[in-house]
N, C-alpha and C positions, 0 to 999 in steps of 0.2 A: 416514378421510375426508380428501381432499386439501384443503389450505389455500392461500390466496393470501397472499403476503407483499409488503409494500411497503417496500423498503430505500431510505433516503434518505442519500446521501453528498454533502455540499456543504461549502464553506468559508464562514464567516461571521465577522463582527467585532462585538463588543459594546462599546460605550463606556459603561463603568460609572460614569463621572463624570456622565453625563446623568441627571437626576432621574427620567426616565420609561423607563429602559432595561428595567425589569421588565415594564412594560405592553407595550413593543414586542416583547419576547421572547414574551410570552403570545399576542400577536396572531400572531406567526410560527407558534407551535404550533397555533393555531386554524386558520390557513390550511392547514397540512400535514394537519390532521385532516380538513378538507373534501376535500382531494385524496384522502385515504385512503378516504373515503366514496364519492367519485365513481368510484373504480376497484374498489370492493367488496373492499378488502384486509382480511384478518382481523387482521393483526398489523402494528404499526408499530415500527420499530427505529431509534433515533437513537444514534450512537456516537461515540467518541473525544472525550469531554468530560473536563476536568480533575477528577480524583478529589477534590481538595481544595476544589472550588468548592461551598461549602455553599449559597450563595444560589440558584444554578441548580438544585441538587438539590431544594431546597424547592419551587421552581416546578414542576419535573417531578412531584414527589409530589402537589402540589395538583391537577395535571392528570391524575392516575391512572396515571403511569408507574412501573414497577418498575426499580430500579437493578441492573445486572449488572456484575460485575467483569470487566475485560479484562486481557490481558497488557499490559506496558509498551509505550508507543510510543517509537520511536527517532528522534532528530533530530540531525543534524549541523549545527552552528551556527557562525557567525562564520568562514566559510571565506574567506580572502583570498589563498590561495596560487595560483600560476599554473604551477608546474612540479612534477614529481614530487619533486624534492629539497626544495623548499619545503614540500610536503605532509608529507613524512617528518619534517621538523624542526619541525612545528607542535606547539604545547603540548597539543593534544587527544590526542596519541598517546604511549603509554608505550614503554619500551624493548622490551617483549615484543610490543607491537602492531607496532612498526616491523619487528621481525624476522619476524613472521607475514606482514606485507604483502609483504616482499621474497621470502619463500620460497613463499607460497601464492598470491600474486597477480601480482606483477611478473615472477616466474620464468616464468609461463605467458602473459603478455600478448601476446607475439609470435606466439602460436598463433592469435590471433583477428583477425577483421575486424569492425569496429564500424560500424554504419550508423544514421543517424537518419532516420526516415520520418514524414511528415505525412499521407500518403495511402497506402492499401493496395490492392493488386490482389486479385481474388477468391482467388487462390492464397495470397497472404500472409494474408488474413483467416482462411481455413480452417486454415492451418498454425498460426498464432498461437493460434487458439482451441483447437486440439488440444494445444498446449503448456500452455495455461492449464488444460485439463481434467486434465492430468497432475498438476499441483500440487493442484488442487481435489480430485481423487480420493484423494490421500494424506492430506489434512487435512480430513476430513469434519466433525470437531467445530469446527474454526476457520472453514472456508468453508461456512457454512450456506446461502448464497443463490447458486445457480449463475446466471451471467449468460446471457441468451439468445444464440443463435448470431449474430444480426445486430448485436450490440452493437459489434463492431469496425468495421463499415461506418459506423455512426452516429458513433462517436468520430473516425474518420478525416476526417469532414466538418467537425469542429470545430477551429478554429485554435489553441485552447488545449491540445489534446492532441497528443502525438507518441509515436513508438514507437522505443525503443532496441533495436536488433537485433544479436545476436552470432552470427557464423558462425565455424566453424573453417576455417582455411586448408586448401587441397586436400591438402597433405601430412599433415594431422592428421585428416582426415575420410575414413573408409573406405567410405562409402556411395556408391552409384552416382549419386545425386542429392544435391548438397550443399544442406542446408537449415539454417535457424536452429536453434541449440541453446538459445538464450534470447531471449525477446521481452518487453520491459517496457513496459507502458502507462503513460504519464506525463502528469501535468497540470501546466501551467506558469502561474505568476502573475508579477506584476511583482517580487515579493519572494522567492519560493521555488519549489523544484522538488519535485514530489510524485509519486514512482513509486507507482502505485495497485495494479497487478496485474502479477505476474511469471509467465511460462510457461517451463517448463524441459524439456529432453530429458534424462531421468535416465540414459540410457546413457552420457553424457559428464560427468556432474556430478562424479564422484569423480576420474577420471583427469585431467581438465583443470581441475578446480575452477571449473566454470562459474558456480555461484551466487556465489561470492566475487568472481569477475571481473566479473560483472554489477553487483554492488553498487559496486565500484570505478569502473566505467565511468559509473555514474550520477553519482558525485561529479565526475568529470572533465567530464561533459556540463554540469553545473550551473555549473562555472567557465567553460566556453566561453560560456555564456549570461550570464556575469557575475552569477550568483546566489550568495549566501553561505549559504543555508539549504536543506537537503535533508531532507524528511520521509520517512524510510525505513519507517515503519509499524510494525505489530505483529509480535511473535515474533522468534526468532533473535537474542535480545539479545546473546549472546556474540560472534557473528560481526560484528554491526553495531557493537558496542562497540570491537572491534579496529580498525575503520575510523574511529573517532573519534566515534561517536554517543553521545549522552547518553540515559538512559532516564527517561521520565516516566510516572507512573501515570495510567491512563485508565479510564473507565467508559462503559457504554452505558445507554440508557433504553429500555425496551420497554413498549408498551401494546397489550393484546389486547382486542378487542371481545367483549362478553358474558362467556363463561367463559374464565378465564385458562388458557392452554395450558401445563400443567406439563411436557409432553414437550419443548416448546421451551426452557423454562428449564433443564431437565436437560441438554439438548444444548449450550446456550450455556455451561454451567458447565465444559464440557470445555476451553474455550479459556483457562481460567485456567492450564492447563499450557503451558509454553513449547514451541511447536511449531517445529521446524527444517524448512526447506524441503528 
């Protein structure tokens, strides 16, 4: 039987110094539950919470949520550099990381054209979605919830979202029509930069190190915007660590209506394994 899923991704802040923060968070969960009922979703998944936050865990448990282990989340913090040399000399990078960045990223940087887009054409949206499905198709256990095809059109209307697009220069792209080899859907706040979804053309990932180049270009974009924190998300810890990311343990909380769906739990457990893009 087909099931409907309601996936909630959002940023929020809890002031735990306030005496009523627990009541406020419970009200938030109740509001989300009402939305779940209004769209007749069978399962609700809230993710990317601090694994060590016992107080939040207790609230979720009282509200009938089950805890699911996630891979580490990767965050690059305290970025103040403005040039490549300043970046390479930052304390967050080891000698091995600096060497890897020079040989695997900077060595290939001149092969790429990088563009930042706030709005997309129909052709852009179609191709970027295709790149996204490439990644989604390879990581079924991790990417449980496929986004609808019109999601890109909706995001491009929101000023808080932008797209970092990587194309190979003509001399490195052998196709008749030169298209993006990577497209990253990014959410911007006043304090940090959050790449949420990455789409890749796997025909070029190994030869030109597209994935690593895309990660590096996200850091550069954050500095252009004068942001000092980049949330690089789950999985690929090793590659992200080389670029200066720290790993933090995260969990998700799932609530199913009526009968708990064990198949969903089993499939979610797959994401405990580190999945490289």
